[in-house]
N, C-alpha and C positions, 0 to 999 in steps of 0.2 A: 355473624353476630347481629342480633336484632337492633333496629334503629328505634329507640324509645320515642324519639321526637315525632315519628310518623303514627304512633298509636293514637287512637281516638275513641272516646266513649260512644261515638255515633256508629261504630261497627262492633257488633256483639256476636260472640259465639254462643250457640245454644246446643248443648248435647242432649240427646233424647235416648232413653233406654228403660224398658220395663223390667221388673223383677221376674215375672213368669216366663219360663222357657223350657223347651224339652231338654236343653243342656243347662243343668243347674248352674246358676251364678256365672253364665257365660261372659257377661260384660266385665267381670273382675277376675276371671281366670288368669293365672300367670302366663305371660308371654316373655320368654327370656327372663323369667323370674320377676316380672313387673306386671301389675294389673293391666289387662287389655285396654281398658278405657284411658289409661294414662298415656298410651301411645297416641291416641286421638287428641287428647288434651295437650300433649307436648307440641303437636303440630300447630295448634291454635295459639298457644302461649308464645311460641317462637315466631308467629306471624308478625310482619312489619306493621300491620294495621289494627288488628283486633285489640280493643281496649277494655272490653267487659266480657265476663264468662259466666254462663249459667248452665245448670244441669236440671233437667226435668225428668222425674222418676217417681215411682211409688215405693221404691225399695230403699231401705235405710243403708244397706251396704253400698249400693251404687251411689247414693247421695253423699255418703261419708267419704268414699274413695275419690269422687270427683272434687269434693270440698278440699281434700288434701292437695289437689292440683290448682287450687285457687278459684274454683267454681262456686257461685252462689246457688244455694239449694232452692228448687221450685218443687214443692210437693204436688204431684199430679193427682187430681181427684179420681175416685174409684171408677167413675163412668168412662174415663179415658185410659183405663188400664186393663180392659178386657181383651180377649183374643180378637174381637171384631172391631175394636176401637181404631179410629183412623189417625194416622200420624199428623195430618194437616190440623186436626182438632187440637192435638197436643201442642203444636207449634203456635196456633192462635191463642190458646190459653196462656202459654208462656209469654207471648208478646205483650199481653196486658201488663204483666209483672215487670218485664224489661222496660216498657215505656213509662211505668210508674217511677222508675229510677232515673229517667231522663230520656230525651229524644234519641231515636235510633234510625239510621238510614239504611243499613245493611245488616241482615242477620245471617250468620254462617251456621246452618244447621249441621250438626255432626251426629253420626250414629255410633253409639257406645260400643257396638260389637265389631267395629272396623278399626284395625290398627295400621292398615296400609295407607298412610297419609303422610304428607310432608308439608312443611311451611311453604315450599315453592308452589305446590299444587294450590294451596289455599290462596296465596297472594296473587298468583296468576289469574285465578278466577275473580278475585276482587278487582284486580286491575281491569279486566275485560268489562265487568259490570260498571265500574266507575267511568270508563271511557265512552260508554254508549248509553245515554239516558233512555233510549227506546227499549232497552232490555228489561225484562222483569226478573230474570234469573240466569245464572251460569251454573251448569251442573256437569261434573266429570262424567264422561260417557265413553263406551267402547263398542266396537263392532264384534259380533259373535254369530257369524253366519251359519255355524253348525245348528243353531236354534233359531234360524230366520222364521218369522211368522208365516211366510209363504209355504214353508215345509211342514207347518203344524197341522195336526189332524184333530177333528172332533169325532165323537161317537154318535151315530144316528140312532133312531128309535129301534132299529133292528140289531143294534150292537156292532155295526160295521163302521170302519174308519172312512171318513170323508174329509175333503179339504176344509180346514177351519176358516180360511179366508177364501170364500167362494168367488170373489171378484178378481182373484189373482190371474186367472187364465192359465195358459201353459207356463209351467214353472221348470226352469232348467235344473238338472241335477248337479250342475257345477256351481259351487259357492260363488266363484268370482263373477258369474253372470247375474247374480241376484242384485236388486237395487240395495243401496246402502241402508242398513237398519242398525240403529244404535240403541244401546241399553244403558240405563243409569248405573253408575258404580254404587251409589248410595253410601259413599264415604262421606261426602259433604254435599249440601245444596247451598249455594250462595244466592240469597234472596233479597230483592228490593223490599224493604219493610212495608212500603206503601201498598204493595200488591198482595200481601199475605192474606188480608181479609177481603180483598176485592172479589166480587162474584165473577163467574165465568172462566176460572182458571182451568187448565187442562187436567182432566182426571187421569189417574186416580190420586194425584197430588195437586189439588187446585191452588194451594198456597204458592206454587211456582209461577202462577199467572199464565200468559199465553206466549210471551216473547222470550222463549228459553233458548239460550245459546249453549251448545255442547263444548266442553273442554276435553279434547280427545286424549284418552289414556289407553293402556293395555289391559285395563280392568283391575278391580280391587278384590279383596277377599273379605266378605262378611262372614263372621264366625257363627256357625250353627252346630259344629261337631268338633271333637278333639283333633280330627284330621285337619280341620280348618286352622286350628291353633298352630299345628306344625307347619302348614303352608304359610301362615302369617309370619312365623319366625324366620322361615327361609327368605321370604320377600324382604323383610327388614334387614337381614344380613346381606342379601344381594344388592340392596340399594344403599347400604352403608348409612342407615338412619341412626343418628345419635340417640343414646339411651336417655329416657326421661330420668329426672332426679328430683322427685317430689317428696321423697321420704315415705314412710309407712303411713297409711290412713289411720 
């Protein structure tokens, strides 16, 4: 059960999700009969710490569905809704609105198309960030050596495959011999608010700053196909995640 006394307006959740997608309405498709983004919202609402909730989108259905879960609407401008728009710009735009409602120390960025999230993951990441003032962000991350960058190939001007990372030298065919390489889950990013606008953050998500701590997971499932919906449902069942109860949008 959540401890209401620990919740603070200085820690805010920001869900981001555009309407345009190759999978129509993916962010609100039913997962176990419940809109996908409500699974993400439920993790944040059940967090011990998060005291404010916002949704940034250009899509009325996404905005209304998140509002049913207690999220304040942030209408994203058209220039931040294109296929080439950068998520960092959407986060920065939303931060202006969040700060207009009051000061904020930590922003938990959520992706509307990820339902594989729990309050424990969120709160663990917040705990890590709060405990170490030198950190700019804590981000759930996983190892996936099947797609290690040392194994990646580029196509040269003759149409031939060549090593993408030319500085790697001799690369072992054994995954366990490769140096550790982590990938962001993109379920959440727990960001120090003061670093979101700061210059010099790591690309391609400079809003994370430079001092990014990984929170190791087995990986999450961002939804881009109906098969991903089925995998998300399986993950939720296997992890015994409580069902959201926000009612119909």
